[in-house]
VOSETOR-631367 format. One record per residue: x, y, z of N, C-alpha, C in turn. Coordinates in nm, 2 decimals. Layout:
N
+--------+--------+--------+--------+--------+--------+--------+--------+--------+
|   n_c1 |   n_c2 |   n_c3 |  ca_c1 |  ca_c2 |  ca_c3 |   c_c1 |   c_c2 |   c_c3 |
+--------+--------+--------+--------+--------+--------+--------+--------+--------+
|      X |      Y |      Z |      X |      Y |      Z |      X |      Y |      Z |
...
+--------+--------+--------+--------+--------+--------+--------+--------+--------+
***
This chain:
197
+--------+--------+--------+--------+--------+--------+--------+--------+--------+
|   n_c1 |   n_c2 |   n_c3 |  ca_c1 |  ca_c2 |  ca_c3 |   c_c1 |   c_c2 |   c_c3 |
+--------+--------+--------+--------+--------+--------+--------+--------+--------+
|   3.76 |  -1.85 |  -4.99 |   3.83 |  -1.92 |  -5.06 |   3.77 |  -1.93 |  -5.14 |
|   3.82 |  -1.90 |  -5.29 |   3.78 |  -1.87 |  -5.41 |   3.80 |  -1.98 |  -5.46 |
|   3.71 |  -2.06 |  -5.58 |   3.78 |  -2.14 |  -5.69 |   3.69 |  -2.14 |  -5.81 |
|   3.73 |  -2.15 |  -5.93 |   3.64 |  -2.14 |  -6.07 |   3.61 |  -2.28 |  -6.11 |
|   3.50 |  -2.27 |  -6.16 |   3.41 |  -2.38 |  -6.19 |   3.36 |  -2.36 |  -6.33 |
|   3.38 |  -2.44 |  -6.44 |   3.29 |  -2.37 |  -6.55 |   3.15 |  -2.50 |  -6.53 |
|   3.02 |  -2.42 |  -6.63 |   2.87 |  -2.46 |  -6.61 |   2.90 |  -2.48 |  -6.74 |
|   2.77 |  -2.60 |  -6.77 |   2.72 |  -2.60 |  -6.91 |   2.51 |  -2.59 |  -6.91 |
|   2.49 |  -2.44 |  -6.98 |   2.33 |  -2.47 |  -6.97 |   2.24 |  -2.56 |  -7.00 |
|   2.22 |  -2.60 |  -6.88 |   2.09 |  -2.75 |  -6.95 |   1.97 |  -2.67 |  -7.06 |
|   1.95 |  -2.69 |  -7.12 |   1.79 |  -2.71 |  -7.23 |   1.72 |  -2.80 |  -7.19 |
|   1.74 |  -2.90 |  -7.12 |   1.62 |  -3.00 |  -7.06 |   1.66 |  -2.99 |  -6.91 |
|   1.51 |  -3.00 |  -6.89 |   1.51 |  -3.02 |  -6.70 |   1.45 |  -3.11 |  -6.66 |
|   1.42 |  -3.12 |  -6.52 |   1.37 |  -3.25 |  -6.47 |   1.41 |  -3.38 |  -6.44 |
|   1.36 |  -3.48 |  -6.34 |   1.41 |  -3.57 |  -6.32 |   1.50 |  -3.65 |  -6.38 |
|   1.42 |  -3.70 |  -6.51 |   1.49 |  -3.77 |  -6.59 |   1.66 |  -3.71 |  -6.65 |
|   1.63 |  -3.63 |  -6.66 |   1.77 |  -3.48 |  -6.74 |   1.87 |  -3.54 |  -6.62 |
|   1.78 |  -3.49 |  -6.48 |   1.92 |  -3.49 |  -6.38 |   1.99 |  -3.60 |  -6.37 |
|   1.89 |  -3.76 |  -6.41 |   1.94 |  -3.89 |  -6.36 |   2.09 |  -3.85 |  -6.42 |
|   2.02 |  -3.84 |  -6.59 |   2.10 |  -3.83 |  -6.69 |   2.26 |  -3.78 |  -6.65 |
|   2.23 |  -3.67 |  -6.65 |   2.31 |  -3.59 |  -6.63 |   2.42 |  -3.63 |  -6.44 |
|   2.37 |  -3.70 |  -6.35 |   2.41 |  -3.74 |  -6.31 |   2.49 |  -3.88 |  -6.34 |
|   2.47 |  -3.93 |  -6.36 |   2.51 |  -4.07 |  -6.45 |   2.63 |  -3.98 |  -6.58 |
|   2.65 |  -3.94 |  -6.61 |   2.79 |  -3.89 |  -6.71 |   2.88 |  -3.79 |  -6.60 |
|   2.87 |  -3.75 |  -6.46 |   2.94 |  -3.73 |  -6.36 |   2.92 |  -3.56 |  -6.33 |
|   2.79 |  -3.53 |  -6.38 |   2.75 |  -3.40 |  -6.39 |   2.67 |  -3.36 |  -6.24 |
|   2.66 |  -3.23 |  -6.19 |   2.56 |  -3.23 |  -6.09 |   2.46 |  -3.13 |  -6.15 |
|   2.32 |  -3.11 |  -6.13 |   2.18 |  -3.01 |  -6.19 |   2.20 |  -2.86 |  -6.09 |
|   2.23 |  -2.79 |  -6.14 |   2.21 |  -2.68 |  -6.05 |   2.13 |  -2.56 |  -6.13 |
|   2.10 |  -2.50 |  -6.03 |   2.03 |  -2.31 |  -6.08 |   2.09 |  -2.20 |  -6.04 |
|   2.15 |  -2.13 |  -6.10 |   2.20 |  -2.00 |  -6.08 |   2.13 |  -1.90 |  -6.07 |
|   2.10 |  -1.80 |  -5.96 |   1.99 |  -1.74 |  -5.98 |   2.05 |  -1.62 |  -5.88 |
|   1.98 |  -1.48 |  -5.89 |   2.02 |  -1.39 |  -5.82 |   1.92 |  -1.26 |  -5.82 |
|   1.98 |  -1.12 |  -5.79 |   1.93 |  -1.05 |  -5.79 |   1.94 |  -0.98 |  -5.94 |
|   1.78 |  -0.93 |  -5.95 |   1.81 |  -0.90 |  -6.08 |   1.80 |  -0.99 |  -6.21 |
|   1.79 |  -1.12 |  -6.21 |   1.84 |  -1.21 |  -6.32 |   1.71 |  -1.31 |  -6.34 |
|   1.71 |  -1.37 |  -6.45 |   1.62 |  -1.48 |  -6.44 |   1.75 |  -1.62 |  -6.44 |
|   1.63 |  -1.65 |  -6.32 |   1.75 |  -1.82 |  -6.28 |   1.81 |  -1.91 |  -6.45 |
|   1.90 |  -1.98 |  -6.43 |   1.95 |  -2.01 |  -6.47 |   1.98 |  -2.21 |  -6.48 |
|   1.94 |  -2.27 |  -6.52 |   1.95 |  -2.41 |  -6.52 |   2.12 |  -2.46 |  -6.57 |
|   2.17 |  -2.51 |  -6.48 |   2.34 |  -2.58 |  -6.56 |   2.37 |  -2.67 |  -6.49 |
|   2.51 |  -2.76 |  -6.56 |   2.53 |  -2.87 |  -6.48 |   2.69 |  -2.87 |  -6.49 |
|   2.74 |  -2.89 |  -6.35 |   2.86 |  -2.88 |  -6.32 |   2.96 |  -3.02 |  -6.32 |
|   3.06 |  -3.03 |  -6.27 |   3.17 |  -3.17 |  -6.29 |   3.12 |  -3.17 |  -6.13 |
|   3.07 |  -3.28 |  -6.09 |   3.02 |  -3.32 |  -5.94 |   3.15 |  -3.30 |  -5.87 |
|   3.28 |  -3.43 |  -5.96 |   3.40 |  -3.42 |  -5.88 |   3.47 |  -3.27 |  -5.86 |
|   3.47 |  -3.19 |  -5.91 |   3.53 |  -3.01 |  -5.89 |   3.44 |  -2.96 |  -5.77 |
|   3.34 |  -2.97 |  -5.82 |   3.21 |  -2.94 |  -5.70 |   3.23 |  -3.02 |  -5.55 |
|   3.26 |  -3.10 |  -5.56 |   3.25 |  -3.18 |  -5.39 |   3.40 |  -3.13 |  -5.37 |
|   3.53 |  -3.12 |  -5.49 |   3.63 |  -3.13 |  -5.39 |   3.66 |  -2.99 |  -5.39 |
|   3.62 |  -2.90 |  -5.46 |   3.60 |  -2.76 |  -5.41 |   3.51 |  -2.72 |  -5.26 |
|   3.42 |  -2.80 |  -5.20 |   3.34 |  -2.83 |  -5.07 |   3.41 |  -2.87 |  -4.95 |
|   3.58 |  -2.94 |  -4.98 |   3.63 |  -3.01 |  -4.94 |   3.78 |  -2.92 |  -4.86 |
|   3.74 |  -2.80 |  -4.89 |   3.86 |  -2.69 |  -4.86 |   3.80 |  -2.60 |  -4.74 |
|   3.95 |  -2.59 |  -4.69 |   3.92 |  -2.56 |  -4.53 |   3.72 |  -2.42 |  -4.51 |
|   3.71 |  -2.34 |  -4.64 |   3.59 |  -2.27 |  -4.66 |   3.46 |  -2.35 |  -4.66 |
|   3.50 |  -2.51 |  -4.66 |   3.35 |  -2.57 |  -4.69 |   3.25 |  -2.55 |  -4.79 |
|   3.16 |  -2.53 |  -4.71 |   3.03 |  -2.48 |  -4.82 |   3.05 |  -2.34 |  -4.84 |
|   3.12 |  -2.25 |  -4.80 |   3.11 |  -2.10 |  -4.83 |   3.21 |  -2.09 |  -4.90 |
|   3.28 |  -2.19 |  -4.95 |   3.37 |  -2.14 |  -5.07 |   3.29 |  -2.04 |  -5.16 |
|   3.35 |  -1.94 |  -5.21 |   3.30 |  -1.88 |  -5.30 |   3.34 |  -1.96 |  -5.46 |
|   3.22 |  -1.96 |  -5.56 |   3.26 |  -2.03 |  -5.71 |   3.28 |  -1.89 |  -5.80 |
|   3.40 |  -1.94 |  -5.88 |   3.38 |  -1.83 |  -5.99 |   3.30 |  -1.90 |  -6.11 |
|   3.21 |  -1.86 |  -6.13 |   3.13 |  -2.01 |  -6.24 |   3.14 |  -1.93 |  -6.33 |
|   3.19 |  -2.01 |  -6.46 |   3.19 |  -1.93 |  -6.58 |   3.07 |  -2.06 |  -6.67 |
|   2.99 |  -1.98 |  -6.74 |   2.86 |  -2.02 |  -6.78 |   2.87 |  -1.95 |  -6.89 |
|   2.93 |  -2.06 |  -7.04 |   3.00 |  -2.00 |  -7.14 |   3.02 |  -1.86 |  -7.17 |
|   2.99 |  -1.75 |  -7.21 |   3.06 |  -1.64 |  -7.23 |   3.04 |  -1.57 |  -7.08 |
|   2.95 |  -1.58 |  -6.96 |   2.86 |  -1.56 |  -6.88 |   2.97 |  -1.54 |  -6.77 |
|   3.02 |  -1.50 |  -6.67 |   3.05 |  -1.50 |  -6.56 |   3.00 |  -1.47 |  -6.42 |
|   2.99 |  -1.56 |  -6.29 |   2.89 |  -1.54 |  -6.23 |   2.97 |  -1.57 |  -6.12 |
|   2.99 |  -1.47 |  -5.99 |   3.04 |  -1.49 |  -5.87 |   2.94 |  -1.55 |  -5.79 |
|   2.93 |  -1.70 |  -5.75 |   2.80 |  -1.75 |  -5.66 |   2.85 |  -1.82 |  -5.50 |
|   2.73 |  -1.84 |  -5.42 |   2.84 |  -1.92 |  -5.32 |   2.68 |  -2.06 |  -5.35 |
|   2.70 |  -2.12 |  -5.29 |   2.61 |  -2.25 |  -5.27 |   2.55 |  -2.21 |  -5.18 |
|   2.40 |  -2.22 |  -5.21 |   2.27 |  -2.16 |  -5.14 |   2.22 |  -2.26 |  -5.06 |
|   2.21 |  -2.39 |  -5.17 |   2.14 |  -2.53 |  -5.08 |   2.18 |  -2.63 |  -5.15 |
|   2.23 |  -2.72 |  -5.09 |   2.32 |  -2.86 |  -5.11 |   2.21 |  -2.98 |  -5.09 |
|   2.14 |  -3.03 |  -5.20 |   2.05 |  -3.12 |  -5.16 |   2.11 |  -3.27 |  -5.20 |
|   2.15 |  -3.41 |  -5.14 |   2.17 |  -3.45 |  -5.17 |   2.11 |  -3.60 |  -5.17 |
|   2.01 |  -3.64 |  -5.10 |   1.94 |  -3.76 |  -5.13 |   1.79 |  -3.71 |  -5.07 |
|   1.72 |  -3.75 |  -5.15 |   1.58 |  -3.70 |  -5.16 |   1.51 |  -3.76 |  -4.99 |
|   1.40 |  -3.69 |  -4.92 |   1.34 |  -3.77 |  -4.79 |   1.29 |  -3.85 |  -4.85 |
|   1.22 |  -3.97 |  -4.77 |   1.12 |  -4.06 |  -4.79 |   0.95 |  -3.97 |  -4.83 |
|   0.91 |  -3.86 |  -4.77 |   0.78 |  -3.85 |  -4.81 |   0.81 |  -3.74 |  -4.95 |
|   0.93 |  -3.71 |  -5.06 |   0.94 |  -3.70 |  -5.16 |   0.97 |  -3.82 |  -5.22 |
|   1.06 |  -3.92 |  -5.26 |   1.04 |  -4.03 |  -5.29 |   0.91 |  -4.11 |  -5.34 |
|   0.83 |  -4.17 |  -5.21 |   0.73 |  -4.28 |  -5.21 |   0.54 |  -4.17 |  -5.19 |
|   0.63 |  -4.05 |  -5.14 |   0.47 |  -4.01 |  -5.11 |   0.47 |  -3.85 |  -5.24 |
|   0.56 |  -3.84 |  -5.32 |   0.51 |  -3.74 |  -5.41 |   0.54 |  -3.59 |  -5.31 |
|   0.61 |  -3.58 |  -5.22 |   0.55 |  -3.44 |  -5.17 |   0.69 |  -3.37 |  -5.20 |
|   0.72 |  -3.23 |  -5.17 |   0.86 |  -3.15 |  -5.22 |   0.89 |  -3.10 |  -5.09 |
|   1.04 |  -3.04 |  -5.08 |   1.10 |  -2.99 |  -4.99 |   1.09 |  -2.86 |  -4.97 |
|   1.01 |  -2.85 |  -4.90 |   1.05 |  -2.69 |  -4.86 |   1.10 |  -2.61 |  -4.76 |
|   1.24 |  -2.56 |  -4.82 |   1.33 |  -2.42 |  -4.69 |   1.25 |  -2.36 |  -4.68 |
|   1.19 |  -2.36 |  -4.55 |   1.17 |  -2.22 |  -4.41 |   1.25 |  -2.08 |  -4.42 |
|   1.35 |  -2.13 |  -4.35 |   1.48 |  -2.09 |  -4.32 |   1.58 |  -2.14 |  -4.32 |
|   1.70 |  -2.05 |  -4.39 |   1.79 |  -2.16 |  -4.45 |   1.99 |  -2.14 |  -4.34 |
|   1.91 |  -2.06 |  -4.22 |   2.03 |  -2.04 |  -4.12 |   1.96 |  -2.00 |  -4.00 |
|   2.06 |  -2.05 |  -3.90 |   2.00 |  -2.02 |  -3.75 |   2.13 |  -1.95 |  -3.69 |
|   2.12 |  -1.92 |  -3.54 |   2.19 |  -1.85 |  -3.50 |   2.22 |  -1.88 |  -3.41 |
|   2.38 |  -1.92 |  -3.39 |   2.46 |  -2.00 |  -3.26 |   2.56 |  -1.90 |  -3.22 |
|   2.59 |  -1.95 |  -3.05 |   2.70 |  -1.92 |  -2.96 |   2.80 |  -1.95 |  -3.03 |
|   2.95 |  -1.94 |  -3.06 |   3.02 |  -2.05 |  -3.04 |   3.22 |  -1.97 |  -3.03 |
|   3.26 |  -2.00 |  -2.97 |   3.41 |  -1.86 |  -2.97 |   3.47 |  -1.95 |  -3.12 |
|   3.55 |  -1.81 |  -3.17 |   3.57 |  -1.76 |  -3.35 |   3.62 |  -1.94 |  -3.37 |
|   3.72 |  -2.01 |  -3.27 |   3.77 |  -2.11 |  -3.33 |   3.66 |  -2.23 |  -3.36 |
|   3.52 |  -2.22 |  -3.27 |   3.47 |  -2.34 |  -3.30 |   3.36 |  -2.33 |  -3.40 |
|   3.36 |  -2.23 |  -3.46 |   3.28 |  -2.19 |  -3.58 |   3.28 |  -2.29 |  -3.70 |
|   3.15 |  -2.40 |  -3.69 |   3.16 |  -2.45 |  -3.80 |   3.10 |  -2.44 |  -3.92 |
|   3.19 |  -2.48 |  -4.05 |   3.24 |  -2.45 |  -4.20 |   3.07 |  -2.45 |  -4.24 |
|   3.01 |  -2.59 |  -4.16 |   2.86 |  -2.60 |  -4.23 |   2.78 |  -2.75 |  -4.16 |
|   2.61 |  -2.68 |  -4.10 |   2.54 |  -2.78 |  -3.99 |   2.48 |  -2.92 |  -4.11 |
|   2.49 |  -2.99 |  -4.04 |   2.42 |  -3.08 |  -4.14 |   2.28 |  -3.13 |  -4.08 |
|   2.14 |  -3.12 |  -4.11 |   2.04 |  -3.20 |  -4.12 |   1.99 |  -3.28 |  -4.19 |
|   1.93 |  -3.38 |  -4.12 |   1.95 |  -3.53 |  -4.22 |   1.79 |  -3.53 |  -4.22 |
|   1.71 |  -3.47 |  -4.31 |   1.59 |  -3.49 |  -4.38 |   1.54 |  -3.63 |  -4.42 |
|   1.62 |  -3.74 |  -4.45 |   1.61 |  -3.86 |  -4.51 |   1.47 |  -3.93 |  -4.48 |
|   1.45 |  -3.95 |  -4.35 |   1.31 |  -4.00 |  -4.26 |   1.20 |  -3.90 |  -4.29 |
|   1.17 |  -3.78 |  -4.33 |   1.08 |  -3.66 |  -4.33 |   0.99 |  -3.74 |  -4.43 |
|   0.82 |  -3.75 |  -4.37 |   0.69 |  -3.76 |  -4.48 |   0.64 |  -3.64 |  -4.47 |
|   0.56 |  -3.66 |  -4.59 |   0.50 |  -3.51 |  -4.61 |   0.40 |  -3.43 |  -4.48 |
|   0.42 |  -3.34 |  -4.43 |   0.32 |  -3.30 |  -4.34 |   0.46 |  -3.27 |  -4.24 |
|   0.58 |  -3.36 |  -4.27 |   0.68 |  -3.34 |  -4.16 |   0.74 |  -3.22 |  -4.14 |
|   0.82 |  -3.17 |  -4.06 |   0.95 |  -3.08 |  -4.06 |   1.05 |  -3.11 |  -3.95 |
|   1.14 |  -3.01 |  -3.92 |   1.22 |  -3.01 |  -3.85 |   1.26 |  -2.86 |  -3.80 |
|   1.31 |  -2.87 |  -3.74 |   1.34 |  -2.71 |  -3.69 |   1.44 |  -2.69 |  -3.61 |
|   1.52 |  -2.55 |  -3.60 |   1.64 |  -2.52 |  -3.53 |   1.67 |  -2.59 |  -3.38 |
|   1.61 |  -2.70 |  -3.32 |   1.67 |  -2.75 |  -3.22 |   1.72 |  -2.88 |  -3.27 |
|   1.64 |  -2.95 |  -3.41 |   1.67 |  -3.07 |  -3.46 |   1.85 |  -3.06 |  -3.52 |
|   1.91 |  -2.94 |  -3.51 |   2.06 |  -2.96 |  -3.56 |   2.10 |  -3.01 |  -3.51 |
|   2.20 |  -3.09 |  -3.54 |   2.32 |  -3.17 |  -3.46 |   2.42 |  -3.07 |  -3.45 |
|   2.45 |  -2.97 |  -3.36 |   2.57 |  -2.95 |  -3.32 |   2.68 |  -2.96 |  -3.23 |
|   2.81 |  -2.96 |  -3.34 |   2.95 |  -2.95 |  -3.27 |   2.96 |  -2.94 |  -3.11 |
|   3.06 |  -3.00 |  -3.05 |   3.09 |  -2.94 |  -2.95 |   3.14 |  -2.82 |  -2.92 |
|   3.11 |  -2.74 |  -2.80 |   3.14 |  -2.58 |  -2.78 |   3.03 |  -2.51 |  -2.90 |
|   2.96 |  -2.52 |  -2.94 |   2.83 |  -2.48 |  -3.04 |   2.69 |  -2.51 |  -2.98 |
|   2.62 |  -2.39 |  -2.92 |   2.51 |  -2.42 |  -2.88 |   2.43 |  -2.28 |  -2.99 |
|   2.30 |  -2.31 |  -2.97 |   2.17 |  -2.23 |  -3.03 |   2.17 |  -2.10 |  -2.98 |
|   2.19 |  -1.97 |  -2.99 |   2.20 |  -1.86 |  -2.92 |   2.10 |  -1.86 |  -2.89 |
|   1.95 |  -1.90 |  -2.94 |   1.85 |  -1.90 |  -2.84 |   1.85 |  -2.02 |  -2.78 |
|   1.85 |  -2.08 |  -2.68 |   1.81 |  -2.23 |  -2.66 |   1.71 |  -2.22 |  -2.72 |
|   1.62 |  -2.14 |  -2.70 |   1.40 |  -2.22 |  -2.70 |   1.39 |  -2.18 |  -2.85 |
|   1.48 |  -2.16 |  -2.94 |   1.46 |  -2.14 |  -3.10 |   1.36 |  -2.27 |  -3.13 |
|   1.25 |  -2.26 |  -3.15 |   1.17 |  -2.38 |  -3.25 |   1.13 |  -2.32 |  -3.38 |
|   1.21 |  -2.20 |  -3.45 |   1.17 |  -2.21 |  -3.54 |   1.21 |  -2.30 |  -3.67 |
|   1.16 |  -2.29 |  -3.78 |   1.09 |  -2.43 |  -3.86 |   1.19 |  -2.41 |  -4.01 |
|   1.28 |  -2.50 |  -4.03 |   1.38 |  -2.48 |  -4.12 |   1.35 |  -2.56 |  -4.26 |
|   1.26 |  -2.71 |  -4.21 |   1.26 |  -2.79 |  -4.36 |   1.11 |  -2.82 |  -4.31 |
|   0.98 |  -2.83 |  -4.41 |   0.90 |  -2.91 |  -4.38 |   0.91 |  -2.98 |  -4.57 |
|   0.81 |  -3.10 |  -4.53 |   0.81 |  -3.17 |  -4.68 |   0.62 |  -3.14 |  -4.66 |
|   0.63 |  -3.05 |  -4.79 |   0.44 |  -2.97 |  -4.86 |   0.38 |  -3.10 |  -4.95 |
|   0.27 |  -3.10 |  -5.01 |   0.22 |  -3.13 |  -5.12 |   0.26 |  -3.08 |  -5.19 |
|   0.30 |  -3.09 |  -5.32 |   0.31 |  -2.97 |  -5.47 |   0.13 |  -2.91 |  -5.45 |
|   0.15 |  -2.80 |  -5.46 |   0.02 |  -2.69 |  -5.47 |  -0.08 |  -2.74 |  -5.62 |
|   0.00 |  -2.81 |  -5.71 |  -0.11 |  -2.84 |  -5.79 |  -0.23 |  -2.98 |  -5.74 |
|  -0.14 |  -3.04 |  -5.69 |  -0.23 |  -3.19 |  -5.66 |  -0.31 |  -3.11 |  -5.56 |
|  -0.25 |  -2.99 |  -5.48 |  -0.39 |  -2.95 |  -5.39 |  -0.53 |  -2.91 |  -5.49 |
|  -0.45 |  -2.79 |  -5.51 |  -0.58 |  -2.78 |  -5.61 |  -0.63 |  -2.87 |  -5.69 |
|  -0.60 |  -2.96 |  -5.74 |  -0.65 |  -3.04 |  -5.80 |  -0.76 |  -3.11 |  -5.69 |
|  -0.74 |  -3.14 |  -5.58 |  -0.80 |  -3.24 |  -5.46 |  -0.95 |  -3.15 |  -5.46 |
|  -0.91 |  -3.05 |  -5.46 |  -1.00 |  -2.93 |  -5.40 |  -1.13 |  -2.93 |  -5.52 |
|  -1.06 |  -2.94 |  -5.63 |  -1.13 |  -2.91 |  -5.76 |  -1.24 |  -3.07 |  -5.73 |
|  -1.20 |  -3.16 |  -5.69 |  -1.25 |  -3.26 |  -5.74 |  -1.41 |  -3.27 |  -5.58 |
|  -1.31 |  -3.23 |  -5.50 |  -1.40 |  -3.21 |  -5.43 |  -1.50 |  -3.15 |  -5.42 |
|  -1.49 |  -3.03 |  -5.46 |  -1.58 |  -2.97 |  -5.49 |  -1.69 |  -2.96 |  -5.60 |
|  -1.65 |  -3.07 |  -5.70 |  -1.80 |  -3.12 |  -5.77 |  -1.84 |  -3.21 |  -5.69 |
|  -1.76 |  -3.29 |  -5.60 |  -1.87 |  -3.43 |  -5.55 |  -1.97 |  -3.32 |  -5.43 |
|  -1.93 |  -3.23 |  -5.42 |  -2.04 |  -3.15 |  -5.32 |  -2.14 |  -3.08 |  -5.38 |
|  -2.08 |  -3.08 |  -5.49 |  -2.24 |  -3.01 |  -5.59 |  -2.34 |  -3.13 |  -5.61 |
|  -2.24 |  -3.22 |  -5.64 |  -2.35 |  -3.34 |  -5.66 |  -2.47 |  -3.39 |  -5.57 |
|  -2.36 |  -3.37 |  -5.46 |  -2.46 |  -3.42 |  -5.32 |  -2.56 |  -3.31 |  -5.29 |
|  -2.54 |  -3.20 |  -5.33 |  -2.64 |  -3.12 |  -5.26 |  -2.74 |  -3.12 |  -5.41 |
|  -2.75 |  -3.14 |  -5.56 |  -2.85 |  -3.18 |  -5.60 |  -2.91 |  -3.32 |  -5.59 |
|  -2.87 |  -3.38 |  -5.53 |  -2.95 |  -3.52 |  -5.52 |  -3.03 |  -3.46 |  -5.38 |
|  -2.98 |  -3.40 |  -5.30 |  -3.04 |  -3.41 |  -5.17 |  -3.16 |  -3.32 |  -5.19 |
|  -3.22 |  -3.21 |  -5.27 |  -3.31 |  -3.17 |  -5.32 |  -3.28 |  -2.97 |  -5.27 |
|  -3.15 |  -2.94 |  -5.24 |  -3.16 |  -2.84 |  -5.16 |  -3.17 |  -2.75 |  -5.27 |
|  -3.20 |  -2.73 |  -5.34 |  -3.22 |  -2.60 |  -5.49 |  -3.31 |  -2.53 |  -5.43 |
|  -3.42 |  -2.56 |  -5.38 |  -3.55 |  -2.49 |  -5.29 |  -3.50 |  -2.37 |  -5.22 |
|  -3.36 |  -2.41 |  -5.14 |  -3.30 |  -2.28 |  -5.04 |  -3.24 |  -2.16 |  -5.16 |
|  -3.15 |  -2.20 |  -5.26 |  -3.05 |  -2.18 |  -5.35 |  -3.17 |  -2.09 |  -5.42 |
|  -3.28 |  -2.11 |  -5.46 |  -3.37 |  -2.06 |  -5.53 |  -3.41 |  -1.95 |  -5.46 |
|  -3.47 |  -1.95 |  -5.36 |  -3.50 |  -1.81 |  -5.27 |  -3.43 |  -1.72 |  -5.24 |
|  -3.31 |  -1.76 |  -5.20 |  -3.20 |  -1.70 |  -5.16 |  -3.20 |  -1.61 |  -5.33 |
|  -3.18 |  -1.66 |  -5.42 |  -3.19 |  -1.56 |  -5.59 |  -3.29 |  -1.46 |  -5.57 |
|  -3.41 |  -1.55 |  -5.56 |  -3.54 |  -1.48 |  -5.57 |  -3.52 |  -1.34 |  -5.47 |
|  -3.45 |  -1.39 |  -5.31 |  -3.44 |  -1.25 |  -5.21 |  -3.39 |  -1.12 |  -5.31 |
|  -3.28 |  -1.20 |  -5.33 |  -3.16 |  -1.06 |  -5.39 |  -3.21 |  -1.00 |  -5.53 |
|  -3.27 |  -1.07 |  -5.65 |  -3.35 |  -1.01 |  -5.72 |  -3.43 |  -0.87 |  -5.68 |
|  -3.56 |  -0.93 |  -5.58 |  -3.67 |  -0.84 |  -5.51 |  -3.58 |  -0.76 |  -5.45 |
|  -3.49 |  -0.73 |  -5.39 |  -3.39 |  -0.63 |  -5.31 |  -3.34 |  -0.55 |  -5.40 |
|  -3.31 |  -0.61 |  -5.50 |  -3.26 |  -0.51 |  -5.59 |  -3.32 |  -0.39 |  -5.67 |
|  -3.48 |  -0.50 |  -5.70 |  -3.58 |  -0.40 |  -5.76 |  -3.65 |  -0.27 |  -5.65 |
|  -3.64 |  -0.35 |  -5.53 |  -3.67 |  -0.23 |  -5.44 |  -3.60 |  -0.13 |  -5.41 |
|  -3.43 |  -0.17 |  -5.43 |  -3.32 |  -0.04 |  -5.44 |  -3.35 |   0.07 |  -5.55 |
|  -3.43 |   0.00 |  -5.65 |  -3.42 |   0.10 |  -5.77 |  -3.53 |   0.20 |  -5.78 |
+--------+--------+--------+--------+--------+--------+--------+--------+--------+
***
């Protein structure tokens, strides 16, 4: 099933702009693909939601018109509500695997599967076994424990914390008087360099 949607390029990105877009009845999105730069856009929320209600579900093919450009696209990831670890702890949702292998009769193949991440905190994750499967559908491998989603701390926060810890460690070494050991190492390295010449 195919449907046409018009999208507008978003010049400004970020949470404030996303809230503004949602308040105006739009949904922020990103169009990306092989050999192209990602394009931040916004689409009409009602049109998008109606397209997902067809029998194709989230597998609907979008003929997306962005200004003069046209793209054929699929919805790869649809985020509805931010989990606790994002809202309260500043974490980010990281998709590790976006698909699972199921076993079902052709008439029982679901159009989509939902995974509730609303209660996840930083460090939590959900695996294939956590997906609620409808009747007549099961995991192809009942022991599949592959991670699908995890909530992590943004990399910038980790690097900043490491920098702070490194500075603290240097101060402690100076206070304890461990400079003599580092001086000896430096002298030994210099003398071994001289003997090698």
